[in-house]
C-alpha angles and dihedrals in degrees: 000000000000127000124212134184119217127183109247121239095250092094095143089071091056127084114249093254090056092052088064088073092067115129136144133229118254095203137080108271144184142163099055120204125179126227130178123221134170086269095057140269116331134188120224112213128187111215129195103179139042123195125213147124109284119319097306101062104066137150109256124234108248104185147002132240095236090055091057097043090057087065096049095093091052089053090060091052096048110038117182115235116254111267115213109216130195086241133346099266090148088068100032100051100052089043095057095038087056091047093051093050096044092049096035087229095176099040113129106215120230090233110054138162100267092190088076119083117261132223119193110189118178139182118217108265109269123222106227102230123187091246092067123210126333122197092268093066099062092057094086094032091055092050094052090046092054090050092047094050091045093052093047088055089050090058101259126141099242127204110194111159136165133205144148136268087208108165112087151126101264094062091049093048089051089050091052092049099043107020090239112142109248090231090063092048092046095050091048091051092047090053091052094047092047093050092050093049092049091050088060093056099241112172098228121155095240090184087076096050113142137178125202090224094065114101089222087062104038090048084079094043086058090046090056090051090055090052089052090049092050091054096047092251093118119058142150126249141163106256132167116259135180104269121185110196093192093055093035094225146099113255129210116240091254089057092060120078121180092339097309133091117269088224110060099352094254123162115267125204135191109250129178113241136168108267139170114247131192116216099231088151088074087068097042096111094047092046088054099043098046093056089080094070096051127101094225131133110279090233092058093048090049091051090052091048090051092047091051087045104193113197132173122216141103142290109230127194121225115187116218115235123229125225090279093053094252124131113265129203090261117095131180117219117209132184118219133177089201109058086157089073097054093115087059094058102115098166143009127232125205125189118252088245096048110140093230097049097101090057093047101055121095120225091248093054098040096099094047094048092051091050090050092048089053091053091048092056088063093061130079121232088252092055092047096052100038107128095217094056118101110254117243133186148143132230113249093211091240138097138212133205119251101226093211100056105008094240120150107237127186123254113225131189113223133164095220085080114072124214089216096059124075110323095329090251136080139194103235117223103182095183092060108029125064098216093044090048093053091046093049093050091049095050098033096245119162118266116208123188113220103159121061121197109233096238101040143040115249089240089067089070121082091186135044117295107227101180134088125265143126118333118240135172090025112120135105117170093188093060093036102241124122120162100155114139095018123120116249094258094051091044092052091054092047094049092051091048090050093046094052091046094050097037093245096119148323143232112277140183111210133190129210087210113107128206113270116261100226107186139079128195090224139105103225102074142078113297112241108242101230137097132205122222112238095222101046107013089233114163113239120187118221117252113258090240089062092063135145098053098197129210115259119237111260129187095190115055096167119122116271094232091229099079092258115125121253090256087071086075091065092083097171090050096044094051111074143141130251104245092211101051102017089231120145114259144170128235122235107266096197118089132214120269122256090257091069100075094043094053096080110013092114087069095050091054087065091061109007100166100047108126095178103056141009092253134347109256096227093049091048092050090052100044101035130137113033103248098206125015116185128192147113125306089237087080093051094111121021105032094041093043094048091047091051091049094052091044092055091050089050089048091053092053094046101251095118132034102213131069093222132041102210121041097184126025122189123189114207119213124252121261106223124206120265116293113271118208116213126194127189131225126196126226090278091057095250123135115255127190116260095245090062097047095084092046093056093049100206115060136145120239120219129187112233122207115244093242090064093054131084131181118246114185107306093340139072120233139179111278091221094044113026091184089072109084117202135208114241116201137170121197135194110273114264137152091237091060093045092227099115116128114204112222089213089068092049092048090049093054103032107013133249094274090057091051092048092047094047094050089053094043097050093087143295110342095236095048128088113252138190119238117235115178092200089057091068089068090073096059090039089058090049091055090046091052091048090051094049092045090058104029100031134238120317124255119251091270091056099254125128132225122253117256124013142279092242113133131214093232121126111260120249124241090254091053093049091050092051091049098047092045087055093046091051094049097044092048093049094047096048090051089050093044089239091135097161094062090046088059090048089056091054091049090053090051092052091049090053093044092056088065093059122097093215134030107218113214091229090059097041095049091052091050091050089054090050091051096047101085089053102037105019099167095055092041093052091050093048091047089052092048089051087065105268120134099196134062117273091223092107099031112123112268110243117263123214117243109221090212089071094044096066112106101230096157114109124206107211124193113226119209130193110207091342097310118111111240101171147313136264132202124220141153122274111267097035115146128238089257090054091050093048093049090052089050091052090050093050109102095215097046099038094065089068091055102045111117092358130128114231114221097186145325126236112202126181106183112245092358115065148335115212118187114201115204129201111268093230091059090050090057093047090049089049093054 
C-alpha cells in the first residue's frame, strides 16, 4: 500500500508561496481524506497500484501517513471555508481517473479484431525535463486525445500510446554539476511527467509505456545500428567537432554560443575527430520522391526538400599548374549548377579543410594559409556561410587551368566554402554569384560577364546578375567550345556534353544533405555495439545475441579532458575480448545521439514487450503507418527526416511493410505566454508614447499591470492617460522570461476538463495563440452551465443532487433539430481538427437547451457523448448519473440524421398597408391563417392591429404577408 499527498484544489485559500507545493500523484488512488497543514489543504490518498515501464519506471512515494496524521489536529483548528464550485470537478476527475486505471479502459489488447478499421494516433516523443509540463505542452496531447476518443466511439481499434525520449544532454549536465546519476534524474522527471499527463485525463494505453533509456528498448536501437553497419550505411570518418580546450570536451552545437562554450564562456574550436556516420545520403532521392504521397503540411515538406537540397549540374575538373605554368597531376573537382557560366570562372575557392590544401599552398603563402585555417576552426558552419557576414580568404599562391578557355586562374582559400558540401571547392563566377562578387571586389579579382539578360546590357548592373539569359564572351576555338548566343539552358547542356567528351567533367546530381554524424562524446546515451581489436584496430560488430550492451555504472561523469568520452573511464568495461578470435579488444566509448531512440519508437509501441524481434510482422502490418502524428514544427526536418531514413532501411530488410512511417503529420501552434504591456519613460521619468521611444533613443521600459491598460482602436493605452500608447508583446513560455504557467495550478483551480477545453477553444489548432488565464473562465462557465442543465441547480451549501433532471419525454422537433445540428458540426470539426468551432457548436446547443421546459433523456445522452472527447471526466460522471453502469468510452458516437438538418423554417416579412413592420418564423407548409395568427401574436406587429378593421390580407406563400387596414381606422389611429 502506497501513500501519496496531493495538494487540494482550494488553492485560492493558500498564500502564493504555499501554492508552489502543488503536485499531483502519479499512481492509482482511492479513499481520499483531507488534512490541513501550514502549507495548505492536502488530500491523503491510499494507492494500491503504480504504473510504469518494467520495474525501473515507477511512481515515487511522495509522503507518509504519519507525516499527515501529525497535522490532523491543526486541521480541526483551522478549517478552510466551503468553496462553491461551478461543478464538483475536484471529486469527479480523481474518481474517473481511478476508474480508467483500475479497469484499464484504454488498453489496446495484443489480440484484436483485425477486421475492424484501425487508427494509430501518436504524439511526438516528449523529453522528460525537470521543469515538468507547462500549459503549452497539453495543446497537442489534448488534440490527439480527442481524436483517439472520437475514433474509439466510431468503432475503430485505437492505438494511443505514450513514452519517453529519455536519453539527453540536460540529465548528463545535471549529473556533472551535482553528482546525481542521470538515471535517477530521468526516472524522477518521468514520474512527474506521467503524473501530470494522468491528471489531465489523457486516454493513453499506459501498458505500452516505453523509455529509450531501458535496456529492453535500446537493445533494438543497437540491433538497428548493426543492420546499418552490415549494409555499409554506418561508417567511421574524421569530421570536425566543437572542441573546447578549457573544458577538455566535445560540445554539442546547442552548447556553443557565438564561438564560446555556453558553460564558462571558453573559446571553442573546430577539431577533426573520429566519428561514426550514417549514410543517409544513400537514401536522398527516395526521401525526396516519397514526400509527394504524404499528407503533411506543405511547409514541412518544403523544408525537407530544401534540407535534402537536390540540384542538377556538372562536376568540372581544373588541373593545378606547377611553378612553370604546366598542368600537374593534381586536379581540383568542383560541382556547379551553372555550367553555362564556366567562361566567367576567374578564380577557384577551396575550403580551409579541403584534403588537397597542403599540396596547393606555395612556400611563400604557407604561414598565412595556416593562420587562416586556425581562424576558420573557431567558426561554426552557420557563421561561415551566413550571407550577411563579410567574406574573408587568403591566396594559396597557386593557380589552376580553366578547362573552357585555358586561362590560369588563382586558387583561394575561403571559409564561405565548406569541406562537407559538394567537393569542398567551387569555381567562382563573380559576375553571376553574390558571394563570389563580394569576394572579388574585396580582393580585386577580375569579373567577367558571360550571361546577358535579354532586356538589359550587363553594364547596367552594379551587382551580380543571378538569372538566366543569353550567353556572351564564351567561346574558345582552340579548346573546341563555343556557346555564345545560346540561352542558359541550351548552353548548360552543350557544356556538359563537351566536358564528358573531352574528359573535363560529367553531369552530376548533388544533394545538400550531409551524412548523419552519429556519435556523442557523452555518457548518457546508447552504447554503440562494436569493439576494436587492439592489434589491428579492426572494427568488430557485437553478435546479436550479446545485445543489449548496457551502460556501465559510473560515479564520475565529467569530461576526460583528452577528448575521449567519459565511458573511457570505465576501464573494466572498455577492455574486452573478441569472442571469435580471443584477441584483446576495446569497446567503443562514444554513445549514440539522442535522435537514435526517437527514430523508431512508433514501431515499438505496436509490440512493446517482444523480446525476440523488434516488432511482430503481423502487428506491424496491421498498425502501420501512423495515421496521425502530432508535434511541433521545430521537428519538421531532423527528427522526421531521420525517422524516415531508418524506416526505409527497415523496409528494405523486410522489418516493416510500408515505405513511410507517418501518413499524416500535424503541427500544432505555439501557446505564447500572457501578453505583457510595456510603457516607456523618458530621462525625466515621465511616460512617453511608444511611437516616440525609438526617436528619443534612451528610454526606460516599465511593465504595466493588465488592470491599468485599456484597448483603444488597434492599440493598448494607459487607462489613466489614454495618450500614452503601450507595446503589447507575448513571448514563448520559458523559465528565463518568468512567463511559464503550470498546468497543475490551472487544474487545481478550474479542473482538467476546463484546461483541455480552453486549449482547444483558444483558436485554430495549427495557429499560435496567447495564453490568458482569465480566458479559461469562459469555458469553465460553459461546463458549469452544462452540468447544471443536466444535474440541476446546487443546494445552498453548494452540493448537487444525485442523478439528473433529464426526463423520459419524447423530444420535440425543435429539440431534435438543435441536437442533430450540433452532432453534424462537432463531428465535422473533430475530423477536420477544428476543435474550437466544435466547442462553439456545443455552446450554441446549451444556449438553446436552456430555453426548453424539459430536457429529454434521448437528447441529453447524445449531447454527453458529443462532449466526452473534449471533457471526458464530466461526461463520464453525467453518463453514470443518467443510469449507465459502464464507461462511455466505447459507446457509439452520435450520428447526424439528415432529416433534422434540413432548414424548413421560413422567415416571412409582415407588412401593414405595404410597410414592413416585422417578421415571423413558421414551418414550411403553414397556411395563410397560420401566418396571420403568428403575426397577431407577435408583440411588435400586433400593436399596429389593435382596434383596427382589416380590409383584406395579401399572402404570397414563403414570400410575404401584407395586411390592408380600412382607411378610416388609419385616420382615427393617427389622431
